[in-house]
C-alpha positions in Angstrom: 0.1 0.1 0.0 1.7 3.1 -1.4 1.4 6.5 0.8 0.1 9.4 -1.2 2.3 11.8 -2.6 2.4 15.6 -0.9 1.1 16.9 -4.4 -2.0 14.9 -4.1 -2.6 16.1 -0.7 -2.2 19.8 -1.8 -4.5 19.0 -4.7 -7.2 17.8 -2.2 -6.8 20.6 0.0 -7.2 23.1 -2.8 -10.3 21.7 -4.3 -11.7 21.6 -0.7 -10.9 25.2 0.1 -12.2 26.7 -3.0 -15.4 25.1 -2.4 -15.1 22.5 -5.3 -16.7 19.8 -3.0 -18.0 17.3 -5.7 -14.4 17.5 -7.3 -12.9 17.2 -3.7 -15.1 14.3 -2.8 -14.1 12.2 -5.8 -10.3 13.0 -5.3 -10.8 11.9 -1.5 -12.4 8.7 -2.5 -9.7 7.9 -5.1 -7.1 8.5 -2.5 -8.8 6.2 0.0 -9.1 3.5 -2.6 -5.1 3.9 -3.0 -4.4 4.4 0.7 -7.4 3.2 2.9 -6.1 4.9 6.0 -5.3 8.4 4.5 -6.6 10.5 7.5 -6.8 13.6 5.5 -9.0 12.2 3.0 -11.4 10.8 5.2 -11.6 14.0 7.3 -12.4 16.2 4.1 -14.9 13.7 3.0 -16.6 13.8 6.6 -16.6 17.7 6.5 -18.0 17.5 2.7 -21.1 15.1 3.8 -21.8 17.4 6.9 -21.8 20.3 4.3 -24.2 18.6 2.1 -26.5 17.5 4.8 -25.8 14.0 4.4 -25.3 13.5 8.3 -25.8 9.6 8.5 -22.9 9.6 5.7 -20.8 11.7 7.8 -21.4 9.8 11.1 -19.9 7.0 9.1 -17.0 8.6 7.9 -16.1 10.1 11.3 -16.4 6.8 12.9 -13.8 5.5 10.5 -11.5 8.4 11.3 -12.0 7.5 15.2 -11.0 3.8 14.3 -8.0 4.9 12.4 -6.8 7.2 15.2 -8.6 7.0 18.5 -6.7 10.2 19.6 -8.2 12.3 16.7 -10.1 15.2 18.5 -11.6 16.7 15.2 -13.1 13.2 14.4 -15.1 13.2 17.6 -16.0 16.8 17.1 -17.4 16.4 13.6 -19.1 13.1 14.7 -20.7 15.1 17.5 -21.9 17.9 15.1 -23.4 15.1 12.6 -25.4 13.6 15.5 -26.5 17.3 16.7 -27.8 18.0 13.0 -29.6 14.9 12.8 -31.3 15.9 16.2 -29.7 13.5 18.5 -28.0 16.2 20.9 -27.5 13.9 23.8 -25.3 11.6 21.6 -23.5 14.8 20.4 -22.5 15.9 23.9 -20.7 12.8 24.5 -18.6 13.2 21.5 -18.1 16.9 22.2 -16.9 15.9 25.7 -14.5 13.3 24.2 -13.1 15.9 21.8 -12.4 18.4 24.6 -10.9 15.7 26.8 -8.4 14.8 24.1 -7.7 18.5 23.2 -8.4 20.8 26.1 -8.4 24.1 24.4 -10.3 22.8 21.3 -12.3 25.9 20.6 -14.7 24.5 18.3 -15.7 21.5 20.1 -16.0 23.8 23.4 -18.5 26.0 21.5 -20.3 23.3 19.9 -20.5 21.4 23.5 -21.8 25.0 25.1 -24.7 25.4 22.5 -25.7 21.6 22.8 -25.9 21.9 26.6 -28.0 25.2 26.3 -30.3 23.5 23.8 -30.8 20.6 26.2 -31.5 23.0 29.1 -28.4 22.1 30.9 -27.8 25.5 31.6 -25.3 25.0 34.5 -23.1 22.8 32.4 -23.3 25.4 29.4 -22.5 28.3 31.7 -19.2 26.6 32.5 -18.5 25.6 28.6 -19.1 29.1 27.5 -16.9 30.7 30.0 -14.3 28.4 29.0 -14.7 29.1 25.2 -14.8 32.8 26.1 -11.5 32.5 28.0 -10.1 31.4 24.7 -11.8 33.8 22.4 -12.6 36.9 24.5 -13.7 38.9 21.4 -16.5 36.4 20.2 -19.5 38.6 21.0 -21.9 36.2 19.9 -20.4 33.4 22.4 -20.8 36.1 25.2 -24.3 36.9 23.9 -25.2 33.2 24.3 -23.6 33.1 27.7 -26.0 35.9 28.6 -28.9 34.0 27.5 -27.7 30.9 29.4 -27.4 33.2 32.5 -31.1 34.6 31.8 -32.4 31.2 31.7 -30.8 30.5 35.0 -32.5 33.5 36.4 -29.2 35.2 37.3 -30.3 38.6 35.8 -27.6 40.9 37.2 -24.7 38.5 35.9 -26.3 38.3 32.6 -26.9 42.1 32.4 -23.2 42.2 32.8 -22.5 39.8 30.4 -24.7 41.5 27.6 -22.8 44.6 28.1 -19.6 43.2 27.2 -21.3 41.7 24.1 -22.8 45.0 23.5 -19.2 47.0 23.7 -18.1 44.3 21.1 -21.1 44.5 18.7 -23.4 47.5 19.5 -25.6 47.0 16.3 -27.1 43.8 17.4 -30.9 44.6 18.2 -31.7 41.4 19.9 -28.7 41.9 22.2 -29.8 45.4 23.1 -33.2 43.9 24.3 -32.0 41.2 26.0 -29.5 43.6 27.8 -32.4 46.0 28.6 -34.8 43.3 29.9 -31.9 41.7 32.1 -31.4 45.1 33.6 -35.2 45.4 34.1 -35.0 41.9 36.2 -32.2 43.0 38.1 -34.0 46.2 39.1 -31.6 48.5 37.2 -34.3 50.5 35.9 -33.1 53.7 34.5 -30.3 51.9 32.8 -32.8 49.5 31.5 -34.9 52.2 30.1 -31.8 53.7 28.2 -31.2 50.4 26.5 -35.0 50.0 25.5 -34.7 53.4 24.1 -31.7 52.6 21.9 -33.4 49.3 20.9 -36.5 51.1 19.7 -34.3 53.4 17.7 -33.4 50.1 15.8 -36.5 48.3 16.0 -39.9 50.3 16.6 -42.1 47.3 16.0 -41.7 45.1 19.0 -44.6 45.6 21.3 -42.6 43.8 24.2 -40.3 46.5 24.4 -42.8 49.3 24.9 -44.9 46.9 27.4 -41.5 46.3 29.6 -41.3 50.1 29.6 -44.9 50.8 30.5 -44.3 48.4 33.6 -41.0 50.1 34.5 -42.7 53.5 34.8 -45.8 51.9 36.4 -43.3 50.6 39.0 -41.9 54.1 39.4 -45.3 55.7 39.9 -45.2 57.3 36.5 -48.5 56.6 35.6 -49.0 58.8 32.3 -45.6 57.4 31.3 -46.7 53.9 31.7 -49.9 54.4 29.7 -48.1 56.2 27.0 -45.8 53.1 26.5 -48.7 50.6 26.9 -50.4 52.3 24.1 -47.9 52.0 21.9 -47.7 48.3 22.8 -51.6 48.0 22.3 -51.4 49.4 18.9 -49.0 46.7 17.8 -50.5 43.7 19.7 -53.9 44.7 20.9 -55.0 41.0 21.6 -51.9 40.0 23.2 -52.6 38.5 26.8 -49.5 40.3 28.4 -50.9 43.6 26.8 -54.5 43.0 28.0 -53.3 42.0 31.5 -51.0 45.1 32.0 -53.7 47.3 30.7 -56.1 45.9 33.5 -53.5 46.6 36.0 -52.1 49.9 34.8 -55.3 51.8 33.5 -58.2 53.0 35.6 -60.6 50.3 33.9 -64.5 49.9 34.9 -66.3 46.9 34.3 -68.3 48.9 31.5 -65.1 49.6 29.5 -64.9 47.5 26.3 -61.4 46.3 27.4 -62.7 44.9 30.7 -65.7 43.1 28.6 -63.0 41.8 26.2 -60.8 40.4 29.3 -64.0 38.9 30.8 -64.8 37.0 27.5 -61.6 35.8 27.0 -61.4 34.3 30.6 -64.2 32.3 29.9 -63.3 31.4 26.3 -62.3 27.7 25.9 -60.1 28.1 22.9 -57.6 31.2 23.8 -54.1 32.3 23.4 -54.0 32.8 27.2 -51.7 30.3 29.1 -53.1 28.9 32.5 -50.5 31.3 34.3 -51.9 34.2 32.4 -55.4 33.2 33.0 -54.7 33.2 36.6 -53.4 36.9 36.4 -56.2 37.7 34.4 -58.6 36.6 37.2 -56.9 38.6 39.8 -57.0 41.7 37.8 -60.7 41.2 37.1 -61.3 40.6 40.7 -59.4 43.7 41.7 -61.8 45.9 39.2 -64.7 44.4 40.8 -63.6 45.3 44.3 -62.7 48.7 43.3 -66.4 49.1 42.2 -67.4 47.6 45.5 -69.0 44.5 43.9 -67.5 42.3 46.8 -69.6 39.0 45.9 -68.2 39.1 42.2 -64.6 40.1 43.5 -64.7 37.4 45.7 -65.7 34.8 43.2 -62.7 35.8 41.0 -60.2 35.9 44.0 -61.5 32.5 44.7 -61.2 31.4 40.8 -57.7 32.9 40.5 -56.4 31.0 43.7 -58.0 27.7 42.7 -56.3 27.9 39.5 -53.0 28.9 40.9 -53.2 26.2 43.5 -53.4 23.6 40.5 -50.2 25.0 39.1 -48.3 25.1 42.4 -49.7 22.5 44.6 -49.1 22.9 48.4 -49.2 20.8 51.4 -49.0 22.6 54.8 -47.4 19.4 56.4 -44.3 20.2 54.3 -43.9 23.5 56.2 -44.9 22.1 59.6 -42.0 19.6 59.2 -39.6 22.5 58.1 -40.6 24.7 61.0 -40.0 21.9 63.2 -36.6 20.9 61.8 -35.6 24.7 62.2 -36.3 24.5 66.0 -34.3 21.5 66.5 -31.4 22.9 64.5 -31.4 25.9 66.7 -31.5 23.7 69.8 -28.1 22.1 68.8 -26.3 25.3 68.7 -28.4 27.3 71.3 -25.6 27.3 73.9 -22.9 28.2 71.3 -21.7 31.7 72.0 -19.2 33.0 69.3 -16.7 35.5 69.8 -17.6 38.1 67.2 -16.1 41.5 66.9 -17.8 43.1 64.1 -15.5 45.7 62.0 -16.5 49.4 61.9 -16.2 49.2 58.3 -18.6 46.5 57.5 -22.3 46.6 56.9 -25.1 46.3 59.5 -28.0 44.4 58.0 -31.4 45.5 58.8 -33.8 42.6 58.6 -37.6 43.8 58.0 -39.4 40.4 58.4 -43.0 38.8 59.1 -45.9 37.7 57.2 -46.0 38.8 53.5 -48.7 41.7 53.6 -47.7 42.7 57.0 -46.5 45.9 56.1 -43.0 45.2 55.6 -42.7 47.2 52.0 -44.0 50.2 54.0 -41.3 49.8 56.6 -38.7 49.4 54.1 -39.7 52.5 52.6 -39.5 54.5 55.8 -36.2 53.4 56.8 -34.5 53.7 53.3 -35.9 57.1 53.2 -32.8 57.7 55.5 -29.6 59.1 54.2 -27.4 56.5 55.7 -29.6 53.3 54.7 -29.4 51.2 51.6 -32.6 49.4 50.5 -31.6 46.0 49.1 -35.0 44.9 48.7 -36.0 41.3 49.0 -32.7 39.2 49.2 -32.3 35.4 49.0 -28.8 35.5 50.5 -29.6 34.5 54.0 -31.6 31.4 52.8 -28.8 30.3 50.6 -26.0 30.7 53.0 -28.2 28.9 55.8 -28.8 25.9 53.5 -25.3 25.9 52.6 -23.6 25.8 56.1 -26.3 25.0 58.6 -29.5 23.3 57.3 -27.7 20.4 55.2 -24.9 19.9 57.7 -25.1 16.7 59.9 -23.0 18.0 62.9 -23.4 21.9 63.8 -20.6 23.4 65.8 -19.2 27.2 66.0 -17.6 27.0 62.7 -20.8 26.5 60.8 -22.3 29.8 62.4 -19.0 31.8 61.3 -19.0 30.5 57.8 -23.0 31.4 57.5 -21.9 34.7 58.7 -19.0 35.3 56.3 -21.3 34.1 53.4 -24.1 36.5 54.2 -21.8 39.6 55.0 -19.8 39.0 51.9 -22.7 38.9 49.7 -24.3 42.2 51.0 -21.0 43.9 50.8 -21.1 43.7 47.2 -24.4 45.7 47.0 -23.5 49.0 48.7 -21.0 51.0 50.6 -23.7 52.2 53.2 -23.2 51.5 56.8 -26.7 50.2 56.9 -28.6 47.9 54.2 -31.9 46.6 54.7 -32.7 42.9 53.7 -36.8 42.9 53.3 -37.6 39.2 52.7 -40.5 38.5 54.9 -39.9 34.8 55.5 -36.6 35.6 57.1 -38.6 35.4 60.5 -38.1 31.6 60.0 -34.3 32.2 60.9 -34.0 34.8 63.7 -32.1 32.7 66.2 -29.6 32.0 63.7 -29.1 35.6 62.7 -28.6 36.7 66.3 -26.2 34.1 66.8 -24.0 34.7 63.8 -24.7 38.4 63.1 -25.2 40.0 66.5 -24.8 43.4 65.4 -27.7 42.8 63.1 -31.1 44.9 63.6 -34.2 42.7 63.3 -37.7 44.3 62.8 -40.8 42.0 63.0 -43.6 43.7 61.4 -47.0 42.6 62.8 -50.7 43.6 61.8 -54.1 42.6 62.0 -54.3 38.7 61.3 -57.2 38.8 59.2 -55.7 41.6 57.0 -52.7 39.8 56.6 -54.4 36.3 55.6 -56.8 38.0 53.4 -53.8 40.2 51.8 -52.2 37.1 50.8 -55.2 35.2 49.5 -56.0 38.1 47.2 -52.6 38.8 45.9 -51.1 36.7 42.7 -47.4 36.3 44.3 -46.3 33.8 41.4 -43.8 32.3 43.8 -43.5 28.7 44.9 -42.6 29.5 48.4 -45.9 31.3 48.9 -48.2 28.4 47.9 -50.2 28.6 51.1 -51.4 31.9 50.0 -53.8 30.2 47.4 -56.2 28.5 49.9 -57.5 30.6 52.9 -57.6 27.6 55.2 -53.8 26.9 54.3 -53.0 30.8 54.9 -54.6 30.5 58.4 -52.6 27.4 59.1 -49.3 29.1 58.1 -50.0 32.3 59.9 -50.4 30.2 63.2 -47.2 28.4 62.2 -45.5 31.8 61.9 -46.8 33.1 65.2 -45.8 29.9 66.8 -42.2 30.3 65.5 -42.2 33.8 66.7 -43.2 32.9 70.0 -40.2 30.5 70.1 -37.8 33.2 69.2 -39.3 35.6 71.5 -38.6 33.2 74.9 -34.7 34.3 74.0 -34.7 37.3 72.0 -37.8 39.4 73.0 -35.4 42.3 74.0 -33.6 42.2 70.9 -36.4 42.0 68.3 -37.9 45.5 67.4 -41.6 44.9 66.9 -43.4 47.4 64.6 -46.9 47.3 64.6 -48.5 48.4 61.2 -51.7 49.5 62.6 -50.0 51.5 65.3 -47.6 53.0 62.7 -50.6 54.1 60.4 -52.6 55.7 63.0 -49.8 57.4 64.7 -47.4 57.5 62.4 -44.9 60.5 63.4 -44.4 59.1 67.0 -44.2 55.3 65.9 -41.5 56.4 63.0 -39.4 58.4 65.4 -39.5 55.3 67.9 -38.5 52.9 65.3 -35.4 55.1 63.9 -34.3 55.4 67.5 -34.5 51.8 68.1 -32.5 51.1 65.0 -29.6 53.3 66.6 -29.8 55.8 63.7 -29.9 59.5 63.9 -33.2 61.1 63.0 -33.7 62.1 59.5 -36.7 64.0 58.6 -37.2 62.3 55.2 -38.4 59.3 57.1 -41.7 60.9 57.7 -42.3 61.3 53.8 -41.7 57.8 52.6 -44.1 58.4 49.5 -41.1 60.8 48.2 -38.5 57.8 48.5 -37.3 57.6 44.9 -36.0 54.1 45.5 -38.1 51.5 43.6 -40.0 48.7 45.5 -40.5 45.5 43.6 -43.0 43.9 45.8 -46.9 43.7 45.7 -47.1 46.7 47.5 -45.2 48.9 45.0 -48.0 51.3 44.3 -49.3 51.4 47.9 -45.9 52.5 49.4 -45.7 55.5 46.7 -48.8 57.0 48.4 -49.1 59.0 51.8 -49.4 56.7 54.7 -53.2 56.1 55.5 -55.3 54.8 58.2 -57.7 51.8 58.6 -56.2 49.7 55.6 -56.4 46.9 57.9 -60.2 46.7 58.1 -60.8 46.6 54.1 -60.9 42.7 54.4 -63.9 42.8 56.6 -66.0 43.9 53.5 -65.6 40.2 52.4 -66.4 38.7 55.9 -69.8 37.6 54.4 -68.0 35.2 52.1 -65.5 33.7 54.4 -67.7 31.9 56.9 -65.8 31.1 60.1 -62.4 30.6 58.4 -60.7 33.5 60.4 -62.3 32.8 63.9 -59.1 31.0 65.1 -57.1 34.0 64.2 -58.5 36.1 67.0 
């Protein structure tokens, strides 16, 4: 068997590189006939079949390449590409991984691997692969863009916006990139930046209703209703019947039951064949209920609140027994470290967290708005850091000791240190009430405000709000809401046995009835100097992304805790055990 002459290889490469695939195929087949293990001919043949869409033939060829040389990374990469194009992505990943294992910095294989992992929703894996590829190719804007999309899918919106910004600096003319950047900024609550990039996007593409719809929502969150309606109308002109546009119109505009838009929404809710997803129908029902409530038709409002929650419960099943077990577990974990006394000397430079906690709808958003009106306080909103640090260093640890508490402390303080240079920083995640004992053990300098309110107002407020969060599944059923409320009270009594002096209790009803005295007491209890801004929380320009965002933009008003009693005729004796 004679080896091929160099001239024959050069001829084959020239034909292939000039795009003369048919001639190159004939030469490659002739070469293989003369020299059956001529690797270059097999490789070019495999790529030609891949280019022609003959994927099964390409697979056969690339398997032959691997047979000839099991260490050939390109053969594995092209084999993976053939399987991917045939729709067999799981098999493709196997061969891309093999190619990367054989050739660590093989860019094409790494990128193919990343794209295929993302396609199969293996976002954690895709995240790693994209980062590896970008480290080798830092100016590939498309790969950076794809990394941003992957981070979006992982709901890491702040990271995604940073990545999109890098891609934008390399390729500022990509409209899809601009839209994604603006949207991730919106989701990470960087609203002024989001609006800027939506404006840039609209200057390139003025026909995307989603851009106008998102801008309308941002302006609505900011309390700029006229601007919100302006952009919502632009979205409606482009997509008047889109479920999202209809839902936002019901939310933002002052709609009555006599308006044509309300009648359309009502009809669509009952229509069997509709573009609305079940989640959108839930949202629609909540908004219809609110309109009936605004017109004091409480029977009809209750009917739609009940329907909305019934549908939401089917989407997000809940069993109160799971929370009973979780709360019991928290008590037992705390008893393990109850006697542990860490010797902690807080740094004068580190942030002091102010935890604002309690039941959702107890008034935590108003308290946050009051406190963050203070010049020395940064409002971080509802953070998930405490729970994630707790789960990592305490909840899932078989043996608890002092080191667990110190790691829990460092984990949380490091996370909030990235947010602001302010000395005081608020964390307003209501369900942090579950971890009060652990906070005081690990972060003794922390301030904890427990917000209480009329229990009927809290339970009804939870039921009538569309939270769309899995951890608030109890709110979709009044009986479960009452049971969860009582679980929360029992746990608060457990914490009060040890920390009654440390916990700052703020009663929403007392605060709204005697706001100046109560606010001054609150600021004093936090150890803050008095700031007159705290008496006018409605002027606080900081955005509140909670169910209460519109309420906290109004002046403090009295007697809101009594509004649930309008629905008392429809509640039976459900709330009796609350009082």
